[in-house]
N, C-alpha and C positions, 0 to 999 in steps of 0.2 A: 071615160071611166078611170084611166090611169094617166097622170101627167107628171113627167120628169122634167124639171126645168133647171138648166145650167148647173148641173150637179158636179161638184168637185169631190174627189176621194183620194186620200194618200195613205200609203203604208210607210209610216216613219217619214223618212226624207224623200221617199219615192212617190211621186204623184202619178196615179194611174188613170184618173178621170179628170178631164179639164172641160168644164162648161158643157157637159153632155145633156142634151134634151131629147125627149121621146114622148110620144102620146099614142094611145090606142083607145078605140071606142068599142062598145059591145058589137059583136058580130064581125070584128076585124081581126086580121092577123098582121102583126108588126114584126118584121124580121130584122135582126141585128147581125151584120156580117163583118168579117175582118179576119186578118191573119192571127195566128197564135200570139198571145201576149199583148193584145191591144186594149184589153180592159173589158171585153164583152161579159165574161163571167162575173167580174167585179161589179158591173152595172146591175146584173140580176141579183147578186148578193146584197147590194145596197137597197134595191127595191124590197127585198124580203126582210131587211133589217139585220142581216148577218154581218154587215159592215156599216160603220157610222160615217155618214157623209160630213165633209167639212164646209160645204157651201151648196147653195141651191135648195131646191125643195122637191119632195115627192108627195103627190096627193093621190088619193084613191077615193073615187066617188065624192069628190069635193072635200075630203077630210085629209088634213096634213098628217102624214105618218110619223113625223118626228117624235122620237121617244117611245114609239110603239114596238113591243117585242116581236120577234118572228112568230111566236105562237099566237099572239093577238092578231097579227096580220093574216095568218092562216084562218083564224076564226072570222075575220072580216070578209073572207071570200077570195083570198089569193092562194092559189095552188102552185106548188113549186116542184119541178122535177130537176134535180141537180145533175151536173155533168158527172158521169160515172155511176149514175143511178142510185147508189147508196141504199140499196135494199138491205134488209137484215138477213144475212146468209143462213143463220141457224133457225130462223122462224119459218114456218110453212107459208105458202102463198096466202092462205086464209088469215093467218096471224099477221102477216105483213099488211094486208088490207085493213084489218081491224085496228092497227096502230093509228090509222088516220082518223078514226072515229072520235078521238079526243078533241079534234078541231071541228067536228060536225055538230049540228044541233042535238041537244039531249034526246036520247031515245032512238037516234038514227041507227040504221043497219047498213051493211054494204049494199050499195045500189046495184040491183040486178043488171042494169044497163051495161056495167063494166064487162060483164060476161058476154053480152051481145056484141060489144065492140072488140073484145079480146077473148074469143071462144076458148083458146088454148088454156086460159087460166082456170076455167071450170074443170077441165080434165086434171089439173095439177094442184088442186086446192090443198092436198095434204103433202105435197112435195116441198122440200126445203128450198128457200129462195136461192141458196148457193148452188143448188143442183140444176138450176135452169140454164139454158143457153143465154148468150148475151142479148139476143133479140127478145127472148121471153122475159128476161129481167127488165128490159126497157118497157115492155108492155105492162109488166107488174108495177113498175115505178109510176107510169102514167095513171094506171087504174087506182093505185094507192092515193095519188094526189086528188083524183076525182071523188074518192070516197068521202073526203072532207066537205063535199058539196060546194066547191068554189064557183065563182062567177068569172074568174080570170085564171088562165093557166100560163105559167112561165116555164118554158122548156129550154134547157141548156144542152145544146148539141144532141138531140135525140137520135140522130142517125149514126153517131160515132160507133164504129166497130160493129155495125149491124148488117146482116145479109140483105140483099136487094129486095126480096119479096116482103120482108118485114118492114123495110123502109116504106114501101108502097102502102102497106096496111096502116102504118103510123100516119102517113100523109092523109089517108082517107079519114082517119079519126079526127085529126086536127081540122080538116075541112068541115066535117060534120059538126064538131063542137062550135065552130065559129058561125057557120051558115044556118044550122038547124037548131042549135041550143043557145045561140046569141052570146056565146062566150067571147071575151076579149082574150087574145092569145099573143104572148110575146115569145118569139122564137129566136134563139141564138143558134147560128148554123155556119158551117164551113162550106157546105156545098151550095153553090149559087143556084143551080137548076132546081133543087128541092125548094129553096126559099122563094125563088121567082114564081114557081107554079102555085104556091100557097098564099103568098103575102100580098096584102093590099098596099102596104108601105114598106120600104126598105131603108135602113140606116146603115151606112158603112163607116166603120171606125178605123182610124189610123193613129197609133201612139196615144191612145187615150182621148182622142177628140173625134168629133163627127166630121168626116171628110166629105160625105155625100149623103143626101137624104131626100126622099120624096115618094110620091105614089109610084108603084112598081111600073105601070105602063109608060110613065113619063121619063124614067131613068135611062140614061145611055148605057146599054149593056156592056159595051166595050170599055167605058170608063170604070164601071163597077169591077169588071174582071181585072183591069190593070191594078186596081187597089187591093185585090185579093191575091195577086200573083206574088209568090215568094221571090 
């Protein structure tokens, strides 16, 4: 479904991605791990078209995404939950969800399933996004991405600053989307245990390069942890 092949990305004279490759199929979760500053978020931003790559290719369902805007990538079925959530703090929960309808098929409404997956949002529809807790904001950010009717979900550190019980709920949602809804999921994560329990494939990055990659059961857990240790 998604194929990232030998992608290079630079910010001015600083090269942050060097020949990075990644692939994920429908029904799979691909996790990208690494310490802070190794290029994980830049990789996701490149997939979404928020950064222009200088080499390699990114294809989605066989279509090269070169030149396609972030909005068009969203309309093509790629949902994105950025690091820090980036919800609209002065809009209500309902209004935050409805902003994603611009990328959904014409005539779409907020999918009732998002309230089945995140029941707390139904209670807070008229509450402003900025008044929610960090965990509730993360749930809103994922629900908003799903409102655009994607077929792939890209999540940038969804567990950051979140209480343990909400982390478990988010893990259940990711598993449901992949296994039951046949979503492709790309997950950037700092916590190895969370990624290990969800991911079919793990890619570990070091200084903008892929240092280790493979099916999760086949990876040497000790080797992965060494690459993640500060």
